[in-house]
C-alpha positions as CSV (number, residue, x, y, z in Angstrom):
1,M,163.0,21.6,112.6
2,E,165.9,22.8,110.5
3,G,166.7,21.2,107.2
4,G,164.3,18.4,107.9
5,K,166.0,17.5,111.2
6,L,164.7,18.1,114.7
7,K,166.7,20.7,116.5
8,K,167.0,20.9,120.3
9,L,165.6,24.1,121.8
10,Y,166.7,25.8,125.0
11,C,164.6,28.2,127.0
12,F,166.1,31.4,128.4
13,L,163.8,32.7,131.2
14,F,164.5,36.0,133.0
15,I,162.2,36.8,135.9
16,L,162.4,40.0,138.0
17,G,162.3,39.1,141.7
18,Y,159.9,41.8,142.9
19,S,157.5,42.3,140.1
20,R,157.8,38.8,138.7
21,A,157.8,40.3,135.2
22,R,159.1,37.8,132.7
23,Y,161.0,37.6,129.5
24,I,161.3,34.3,127.7
25,E,163.2,33.4,124.6
26,F,163.8,30.1,122.8
27,V,167.2,29.5,121.3
28,T,169.1,26.6,119.5
29,D,172.2,26.8,121.6
30,M,173.3,28.1,125.0
31,S,176.8,29.5,124.2
32,T,178.0,32.4,126.2
33,N,177.4,34.7,123.2
34,T,173.8,33.5,123.0
35,L,173.3,33.9,126.8
36,I,174.6,37.5,126.5
37,R,172.3,38.2,123.6
38,C,169.3,36.9,125.5
39,H,170.2,39.1,128.5
40,A,170.4,42.2,126.2
41,N,167.1,41.3,124.7
42,A,165.5,40.9,128.1
43,F,166.9,44.2,129.3
44,R,165.5,45.9,126.3
45,Y,162.1,44.3,126.6
46,L,161.9,45.0,130.4
47,G,163.2,48.5,130.0
48,G,166.2,48.0,132.3
49,Y,167.9,45.5,134.5
50,P,168.3,44.9,138.3
51,E,171.5,45.6,140.3
52,E,171.9,41.8,141.0
53,I,171.0,38.8,138.9
54,L,170.8,35.3,140.4
55,Y,172.3,32.4,138.4
56,D,172.6,28.6,138.8
57,N,176.1,27.3,138.3
58,M,176.0,27.2,134.5
59,K,179.3,27.2,132.7
60,Q,178.4,30.2,130.7
61,V,178.5,32.2,133.9
62,V,180.8,30.4,136.3
63,I,184.0,28.4,135.4
64,K,184.9,27.2,138.9
65,R,182.3,27.2,141.7
66,L,183.7,27.3,145.3
67,L,181.9,27.6,148.6
68,K,182.2,31.4,148.7
69,Q,181.2,33.4,145.6
70,E,184.2,35.6,145.9
71,D,186.5,32.6,145.7
72,S,184.7,31.3,142.5
73,T,185.9,32.0,139.0
74,L,183.4,33.6,136.6
75,N,183.4,33.2,132.9
76,R,185.5,36.2,131.8
77,Q,183.3,37.1,128.8
78,F,180.2,37.1,130.9
79,E,181.9,39.0,133.7
80,D,182.9,41.7,131.2
81,F,179.3,41.8,130.0
82,A,178.0,42.2,133.6
83,G,180.6,44.9,134.2
84,F,179.5,46.8,131.0
85,Y,175.9,46.9,132.2
86,G,176.8,47.3,135.8
87,F,174.9,44.4,137.4
88,K,176.3,41.9,139.8
89,P,176.0,38.2,139.0
90,V,175.1,36.3,142.2
91,L,175.6,32.5,142.2
92,C,173.0,30.2,143.7
93,K,173.9,28.3,146.8
94,A,174.0,24.5,146.5
95,I,171.0,23.7,148.6
96,P,168.1,21.3,148.1
97,G,165.1,22.4,146.1
98,P,166.0,23.9,142.7
99,D,163.1,26.3,142.8
100,E,164.4,27.8,146.0
101,R,167.8,28.4,144.3
102,Q,166.5,30.0,141.1
103,G,163.8,32.4,142.2
104,G,160.9,30.4,140.9
105,A,162.2,29.9,137.4
106,Y,161.5,26.2,137.3
107,S,157.9,26.5,138.5
108,A,157.3,29.3,136.0
109,V,158.2,27.0,133.1
110,C,157.0,23.6,134.6
111,P,154.2,24.4,137.1
112,G,153.0,21.5,139.2
């Protein structure tokens, strides 16, 4: 609640692929700036970051998704952030089963 009104919450969940170590943060918006701040917080908490990070096709990361990642257009602000840290954003393929695309993120938040 904020000012007596209910406020929508968003969940940022960062899961390392091998160790399955997790960082979770709840935020009130999912702007590109917020997403970048959440990443920086996750990197600090986990003590580093991987070489590649898998993303669904969220607008904060990808502006135009095409069949091949190299033909897709990334959000410039997010691309600059990734370049600064030196990780490669990898876009999920559009295949059935959201949990297969996102490295188990959905089952980590909503098991069963």
